[in-house]
N, C-alpha and C positions, 0 to 999 in steps of 0.2 A: 256397518257404522260403528268405528271405534272411540269409547270414552276412555280417555288416561286421568284417572282418579275414580277413588270411591268414598269421597267427602261427601258431605252435604249438597255439592252444585250436582256431582257426576252420579248419585245414588238416586235423585232427585229425577235426572234425565232419562236416566235408565227406566225407572219405575214406569216414568208415560211413554216412555216408546215400548213398553213390555205389549205385545200381542199386534202391533200395527202392523198392517198388511204392506207387504214390500219391504221391511227393514230387519236386517239381522245385526244384533246388538251384542259386541263384545266390549267388557269391561276390563280394565287393566290397572292393578295397582301393586304396591310393592308388599303389602301386607292382608292377609287372606280376609280381614276384619274391615267393620266399618268402625270408625271411633267416633263415640259421642264427646266431643273434646270440651263442651262445656263445664262437663263435670267431671275432668282430668286433676281438677286441684282436689277435690273429694277424695281421690285415691291418692293424692300428693300427701293429703291431711290424714289418712287411716279411716275417712268416714264410710269408704266403700272401696270393696275388691274391685282388683279390674277387670275382672269377666263380666261385672255389672254395666260398664260402659263402652264393650267391645261384642259387637256381633257379625257375625258369617255374613261375608257379602254374597255367597250363593244361597242361602238361605232368606236373604232381605230383598235379593230381587230373582225369584225362581222364575225361570224360562230365558234367562239372559247367560248367556257364555262369560266364563270368568276364568283371566289369566293371571297368575301371580308373576311378577318382573319387572323391575327396572326399565324405564326407557332411556337407552343411553344415545340413542341418534332419531333425528326424525328429517325424514328428506319430503319436503312440503309438494316440490314439482313432482316426483315420482309417486307419491300418497304412498308411503311406507313410513313403518317405524320399524328400529332394532332394539328388541332386550337385550339385556344383561347374559343373556344365556345364549347369542347367537341368534335367536328364533326373529323372523321376518314377517311383519304383520301388514298386510295390506288395509286398506281403507278408501272408502269412496268418500264420507262423511266424518270429519274428526272434530271430536270435542276435546278440550284441553282444560282440566280440573283438577290441577295440581294443588292447590290450595296454599299455603302459608310457611315461611320457616322465620323463625326468631331471628332477631337484627341487633345487634350491639352497638350500631352507632358509631362504630371507631371508638369506645372508651376501652383504655386499655385495664386488662386484666380482666373484663367480662367473660371471654371466652374462656379462658384458664380457669375462674374461679366461683363464676354463678353458676347455679343451678338454674335450667330452664324446662319449661312445662309443655311442650308440644307433642310429645310422644306418651306412650304408657311406660317406655323403659326411665324417660326422663321422670315421671312423675312417682313411681317406684322407687326411683333412686333419692327423689327426696322425702319419701317417706322414710324411707331407710336413714337418712342422714338425720331427721327430727329424731326420730325414737332412737337410735343410739348413741345419740349424743345425750341424752338422759343415762343411760347407760354407766356409759363411759365417763362421766361427770360424776355421778353417784360413786363410782369407784376410784375415784380420783384419778384417772388416765386423763383428763383436760380438765382446764380450769372454768370454772362456774361463768365465766363471761361468754362462754361458748353455746351458753343456753337462750343468748338473745338472738333473734332472727331478725333480717333487713330484706325487705321488699322491696323491689324497686319498679315503678310504674305505677300511678292512680288510678288507670284506667279499672273496667269492670273486671279481668283478670286478676291485678293487683289488689283490688278491694276484697275481691272474696277470698281469696288465697289469703289477707291480711286477717279476717274476721276468721275464717277455717283455724290458721294458727293459734289466734287468740284464746278459742274456745277450747281447742286441743290442750292449750298452756293449763287451762283452768281445769281440765279434765285430769291431767298427768299430775297435780297438788296433790291428788289423792294416795298415788302410788309413789311419787317421791316427795314428800313432804319438807326433808333435811335441805333440799338444794331449788324446789322451784320457785321461793322467791327472787331469784336469780334470773328466771325465763322472763322473756320480754318479747316483744315484736314491735317492729319499726317499718312505714310505709313511708317511702320516699318519693315525692313527686317533682318533676322539674319545672311544672307551671304552678299558675297562682291557685288553681284548685282541683282536689282529685275528681273524677269523672266528668271530664270537660264537656264531652256531649250531653251531658244531661244538665236541665236548668240549674242555675245556682242555689235555689232552695234546695234542691234534690242532692247536691253535692255537698249541701253544708250538712244537711241532714244524715248524710251518710259517715262522714267526718265526726258527726257528735257520736253517732252510733259505736264507731271504731273507737272512739275514744272511753265510751261508757264500756267496752269488751275489754279494756286496759292496754289497747295498742296508740301506740305515739303516731300522729300523721305528720310529717314536715313537708311543706310546699315550697316554692321559688327554690329548692333545693337542688339543682346539678349534681350529677355525679362526676366526679372528675378521674377518677381509677379506682383499682380495688387491687386488694392484697387476700392471701386465704383467709384471714381474720377479720378481716376491716374493710371499712368503705369509705374512702375519703371523697368528702363535698367539696363543691369549689369555691365554696364561702371558706373553706380550711378546717370544717368540724371533721371529725374523724367517729363512724360508729364501728365499736367492736360488734362482732357477729361469728357465731360456730357455723350458721346456716346463712348464705347469702341467695336469694332469690330474683331472678332477672326476668320481667314482665313488661317490660316498657318498649316493647313494640315487635311488629312482624313486618315482613317483605315478599314477595313473591319468590320462587325460587330462581336464583340467577342464571342457569344454566339454557331455560327458553329467551333471554334476552336478544339474544342474537337472530329471533324469530320477526322483530319487528320494532316499530318504536316504543318506548317506557317513559311510565315516570319514574321519579327519585325512591318508589317503592319496588321497581323492577316487574310491574305490572304491566301486560301488554295491552298496548291503546287499540281498541276495538271501535267498531262502527256501531250505528245505533241499534242494529240489529246483532250488537256481540259477536262479529263476525272479522277475525284477522286476514282471511281470502275468501274466495266464493263457497270454499268447503270445509273451511278451517273455523272452528268458533272456540271463543275462551269465554269461560264464566267462573264465576266464585272470586277468592283471592288472588288469582293470576290475573283478572282483568280489570282493566282501567277504564271506565267509562262516567261521565261527568252525569251528576244529578241535577238536582233543582237548585239554582243559586251556584251554577258552575262548578261545583267542588265533586271531585270524585266521590263515587258510592261506598260508603266504610266495607272493609274486610270483616263482615261478620254472616253467621247463617242464614239468616233469615234472605239477604241479598243472592246468596249462591243456589238456597233452593229456589227462590223466583227465577233467576237466570236457569237454572235448568230444566225447569218445567218451561221455560218460554223456547229456550233450543228445541226441546223434545217437539211443542207445537211446530216450530218451521220446519222441523225435518217430515213430520209427518204430512206439513202442506206442500213442501217440495215435489213428495212420493206423488202424491194425488194432484198435482201439476197446478197447485195452488200458488199464491204470491205469498211473501214473506213479509212479515210487520217487524215494526220498532219494538224494543223493551223499552216497557214505563213500569220501574219501582214503584211498589204500593208501601210506604213506611207504617209498619203496624205499631210503632213503639219501642220501646227498650226496656232493659230491667237488670239489675244485679243484683245479688245478694249478701248479706252482709254477715248473719249468723241466725240463729234460731228466732223464728219470730221478727227479723230484719232484713228489709229488703226496700229499693226502690224502683217505683215502674213509673212510666212515662208512655201514655197512650196517643193516638190523635186525638184532635179535639178538648184538647187540655186535660185529658183526664190523669191526675196522677196521684198515684197511691204509695203510701209509707208504712211500715209496720208491718203488723200481722196479715193485714189483707193483701198487702203487695208480695210477699214471703209465699202467703195461701197460692197467687197468682203464679208465681215462680215456680213453684212444686207444682202445678198442675200442667204449667206449659211444657215442662220439660220431662216430666214422664209421659203424656202425650206424643213427642217428638222422640222418645226412644224406641228404637228398632228390639223388636223380638217381645212377646208376651212376657217371657221368663224373665227376660232383663229387667222391665215395669215392675211385676210384682218383688222382684229379689230388692230393687232401688228403693221402692215403697216400705217394704218390710225393714230394711235395714236403718231408712229414714226415721221409721217410729220407734225401732228399737233404741238407737243413738238418744232421741227425742227425750224419750221416757228414763233412760239409764243414763244419760250423759255419758257415753263410754264411747271409743272408738272400735273400728272396725277391725277384721283379722289383721294380726300381727304379720310383717312379712318374714320369710324364710332367709336367714341370716348365713349364706355362705363365704368363708373367708378365702 
């Protein structure tokens, strides 16, 4: 059994297969750690050190072989994959769980000038930009307008990073009182409202909370193009910014599109069992499977985790001579945090939480799903300190 990808889907599948009779599991990933991507924005805004959201794959799935490497070729008929170091890895059952990558939707200037947030390296680049801009503006090396931040994309990631930047700017007023009045953050959303997957009431509440923190929220504002220090909207409005963040969407990695039929997000279309072929399974953000209402399931961690556990059960059934069954996604709701004691939660049964109860639910769920006891303790300690002191986490080491 070979699993490509140690994200939420791949890790869930591997854990469920640990100790299964007749199954030898190998996990392959380019990184030796599992990344807790939902908290990347906190690394990007100085709330957490990056080691708090990364956990050793080998430590997370003891008893499972791990191979660090990049898959460069996949032979479905020959049942082998080739890694970037030339190694050939054979398989009987293959799980493709390669996650997603940022997509620019072809908007000119995004790839060159916007900072994206899909990896620890990218999150640290954002943090360095945000913090060093204050130093450079204070020293007179950059104009005050560069303290402005523009975040593009009104989904959960965009809302969360906008709220975190607004709180960071509030914190930096104490350290840079002469220039902090120029700092501002604007969230830009092409659609009619932010958090479009939430109810209108929750979307409206999130917008009000962001504005209360001092952020500006622009809806029905599609981006036309970007330059190094400004964002041009299709309406003709120009937003100056020293830091531009792109959180407007993701797609599946394009290198697997030749394996089968795909949707517009490069996701491979699978059958109800999550199979691309008899012995090839696709899960998580790389898989396109229609849910209730005929719409593809969203590219979120809960979907990936449920898919991973489902595939593990099917492998166990195949090994024991049983039959495989179709995947059925159980929607457990959605949540997004906006800032301290500010969040929105929507759960099945019409349950909606706003404010402090939603924020506490968000905290508890994220701590629960973090891999590793040390990580959980460290994250809770950092959150408690930041809540009490309204400070930011460890400053990055800048290397010229």
